[in-house]
C-alpha positions in Angstrom: -19.6 -10.1 -11.0 -23.4 -10.0 -11.7 -24.4 -10.1 -15.4 -26.1 -7.0 -16.8 -29.3 -9.0 -17.3 -29.8 -9.0 -13.6 -30.4 -5.3 -13.8 -33.9 -6.1 -15.2 -34.9 -8.0 -12.1 -37.1 -6.6 -9.4 -35.0 -4.4 -7.0 -35.7 -6.6 -4.0 -34.6 -9.7 -5.8 -31.5 -7.9 -7.1 -30.5 -7.0 -3.6 -30.9 -10.6 -2.5 -28.7 -11.8 -5.4 -26.0 -9.2 -4.5 -26.1 -10.5 -0.9 -25.8 -14.1 -2.1 -22.8 -13.2 -4.3 -21.2 -11.5 -1.4 -21.6 -14.6 0.8 -20.4 -16.9 -1.9 -17.3 -14.7 -2.5 -16.5 -14.7 1.3 -16.8 -18.5 1.5 -15.0 -19.2 -1.8 -12.0 -17.0 -1.0 -12.1 -17.9 2.7 -12.3 -14.2 3.6 -11.3 -13.8 7.3 -10.8 -10.9 9.7 -7.1 -10.8 10.7 -5.5 -9.5 13.9 -1.8 -8.9 14.3 -0.5 -10.5 17.5 3.2 -10.3 18.0 3.2 -9.9 21.7 5.3 -13.1 22.3 8.1 -11.7 20.2 8.3 -8.2 21.8 10.4 -9.1 24.8 13.2 -10.4 22.6 13.1 -7.3 20.5 13.3 -5.0 23.5 16.2 -7.0 24.9 18.1 -6.7 21.7 17.5 -2.9 21.7 18.6 -2.7 25.3 21.8 -4.6 24.6 22.7 -2.5 21.5 25.8 -0.4 22.4 25.8 2.9 20.5 29.1 5.0 20.3 29.5 7.9 22.7 30.4 10.4 20.0 29.3 10.8 16.3 31.8 10.1 13.6 30.7 13.1 11.5 29.7 16.5 12.9 27.1 18.8 11.4 26.6 16.8 8.2 22.8 16.5 8.5 21.4 13.3 7.0 24.0 13.1 4.2 26.1 10.8 6.3 23.3 8.7 7.7 21.1 9.0 10.8 22.4 11.4 13.5 23.7 9.6 16.6 21.5 11.8 18.8 18.4 10.7 16.9 19.4 7.1 17.2 19.9 7.4 20.9 16.6 9.1 21.2 14.8 6.3 19.4 16.5 3.7 21.5 15.4 5.5 24.7 11.8 5.8 23.3 11.7 2.1 22.5 12.9 1.2 26.0 10.8 3.6 28.0 7.7 4.5 26.0 6.9 1.8 23.5 3.7 -0.2 24.2 3.0 -2.9 21.6 -0.5 -3.5 23.1 -1.4 0.1 22.4 0.1 -0.1 18.9 -2.1 -3.2 18.1 -5.2 -1.2 19.1 -4.5 1.4 16.4 -4.1 -1.1 13.6 -6.6 -0.7 10.7 -9.2 -3.2 9.6 -7.2 -6.2 8.3 -8.2 -9.4 6.5 -6.9 -12.4 4.7 -8.2 -14.2 1.6 -7.2 -17.3 -0.2 -6.3 -16.5 -3.9 -4.4 -18.7 -6.3 -3.4 -21.0 -3.4 -1.9 -18.1 -1.5 -3.0 -16.4 1.7 -3.1 -12.7 0.9 -3.1 -10.3 3.9 -4.6 -6.8 3.4 -6.0 -3.7 5.0 -9.5 -2.7 3.8 -10.5 0.7 5.2 -13.7 2.1 3.8 -14.6 5.8 3.7 -18.3 5.3 4.4 -19.1 7.4 1.3 -21.2 5.6 -1.3 -19.3 6.8 -4.4 -15.8 6.5 -2.8 -13.1 5.5 -5.3 -11.5 2.1 -4.4 -7.7 2.7 -4.2 -5.3 -0.2 -4.2 -1.9 0.8 -2.7 1.0 -1.5 -3.4 4.3 -1.5 -1.5 7.7 -2.5 -2.7 11.0 -3.9 -1.5 12.3 -3.1 1.0 9.0 -2.2 2.4 5.6 -3.4 3.7 2.0 -2.4 4.0 3.0 -0.3 7.1 4.5 2.5 4.9 0.9 3.4 3.7 -0.7 3.5 7.2 -0.1 7.2 7.8 -2.0 8.0 4.6 -5.1 5.9 5.2 -7.2 8.3 7.4 -6.6 11.3 5.1 -7.5 9.2 2.1 -10.8 7.9 3.5 -11.9 11.4 4.6 -13.8 13.5 2.0 -11.8 16.3 0.4 -12.6 18.9 -2.2 -10.8 19.2 -5.6 -10.0 22.5 -7.2 -13.2 22.2 -9.2 -15.2 21.7 -6.1 -15.9 18.0 -6.5 -16.0 15.9 -3.3 -13.6 12.9 -3.4 -12.8 10.1 -0.9 -11.3 6.7 -1.2 -11.9 3.2 0.1 -8.3 2.1 0.8 -7.0 -1.4 0.2 -3.3 -2.2 1.2 -2.2 -5.8 0.6 1.0 -7.4 1.6 2.8 -8.7 -1.5 3.1 -12.5 -1.8 6.0 -13.5 0.5 5.9 -10.3 2.5 4.7 -9.9 6.1 1.5 -11.9 6.6 0.9 -13.0 3.0 2.2 -16.6 2.3 5.2 -17.3 0.2 4.7 -18.2 -3.5 6.7 -20.7 -5.5 10.3 -19.8 -6.7 9.0 -19.3 -10.2 6.5 -16.6 -9.1 6.7 -13.3 -11.1 5.2 -9.9 -11.3 2.9 -11.2 -13.9 1.6 -13.8 -11.5 1.0 -11.2 -8.7 -1.0 -8.7 -10.8 -4.0 -11.1 -11.4 -4.1 -12.0 -7.7 -4.6 -8.4 -6.7 -7.1 -7.8 -9.5 -9.0 -10.8 -8.1 -8.8 -9.3 -4.6 -10.3 -6.1 -5.9 -13.0 -7.3 -8.3 -14.0 -10.7 -6.9 -13.2 -10.8 -3.2 -14.1 -7.1 -2.5 -16.4 -6.9 -5.6 -15.3 -3.5 -6.9 -16.1 -3.0 -10.6 -13.5 -0.3 -11.1 -10.5 0.9 -9.0 -7.5 3.1 -9.0 -4.0 2.0 -7.9 -0.7 3.3 -6.8 2.5 1.5 -6.3 6.1 2.1 -5.1 9.1 0.1 -6.3 7.9 -3.5 -7.1 4.4 -2.3 -6.4 4.7 0.1 -9.3 5.7 -2.7 -11.6 2.8 -4.8 -10.4 0.5 -1.8 -10.9 1.7 -1.3 -14.4 1.1 -4.9 -15.2 -2.5 -4.5 -13.9 -2.9 -1.3 -15.9 -1.8 -2.8 -19.2 -4.0 -5.9 -18.9 -7.7 -6.2 -19.8 -8.6 -5.6 -16.2 -10.9 -3.3 -14.2 -9.3 0.0 -13.3 -9.8 3.7 -13.6 -8.2 4.6 -16.9 -5.5 7.0 -15.8 -1.7 7.0 -15.5 0.6 9.8 -14.3 1.8 12.2 -17.0 5.4 13.2 -17.4 6.5 16.8 -17.1 6.6 17.2 -20.9 3.1 15.7 -21.2 1.8 18.0 -18.5 3.2 21.0 -20.4 1.7 19.8 -23.7 -1.7 19.5 -22.0 -1.3 23.0 -20.5 -1.7 21.5 -17.0 -0.2 23.5 -14.1 0.9 22.0 -10.9 0.0 23.2 -7.4 2.7 24.5 -5.0 2.8 21.1 -3.3 3.0 19.2 -6.5 5.8 21.5 -7.7 7.6 20.7 -4.4 7.1 17.0 -4.8 8.4 17.1 -8.4 11.5 19.0 -7.3 12.2 16.5 -4.5 11.8 13.6 -7.0 14.1 15.2 -9.6 16.7 15.9 -6.9 16.6 12.3 -5.7 16.8 11.0 -9.3 19.9 13.1 -10.0 21.8 12.5 -6.7 20.3 9.5 -4.8 20.1 6.6 -7.3 23.8 5.7 -7.7 23.3 2.1 -6.4 20.3 1.7 -8.7 22.4 2.9 -11.7 25.2 0.5 -10.8 22.9 -2.5 -10.5 21.2 -1.7 -13.9 24.5 -1.4 -15.8 26.6 -4.1 -14.2 26.2 -7.8 -13.9 25.4 -8.5 -10.2 
């Protein structure tokens, strides 16, 4: 980061210094463009799908998704993979991807900029089981400019890394913890990409990493989600979509977390 004293320098020299810092960061962290190429593995995958024998009739009838994926859907997916899937076309739609060397690890990440000067940098962290892929459907919408209820224009620069040991990020040592991961991603945001402040969102392990970043003396937008009781105390009303999301979350918490409850109350 540039010291505040540089702000007193002539503008032209300041721009030169910023450019030098950018080049130094790129070289120091070995920042590289990254392209996914799994073409050699696709034939084996397709062969396994082709050899998968699905039952002729479903075990359960008219139970929706409560008993798992419908057999008809599974057969449809199998047919789609065998007759329509084109990995080369999939590769072309991949977002801008990079790798950087941080703390002796290779960190893979998507960096999709909105093109708006005051866009909010947004770090999205996946969990387990999961990967950076789960956020891809959100990226285009997040980088587009939207209007808040107050009429303010908002857009995001989106950064989606693969956690250490996941996907195309290298595997850390066996002693590696959440507390080791959080400074790596802060370095990615503030030193590799040189954002002074950023927002973050995480799911599962990503939320734990996000909280560790939040509670540390790091650079972030000072906000965390409020609970329903806190929202009520602040007299904040939710939109129809937010109400729906809250209802879905509550339903899942009450009826879909039995395995989680077992694992948190019983020695594994």
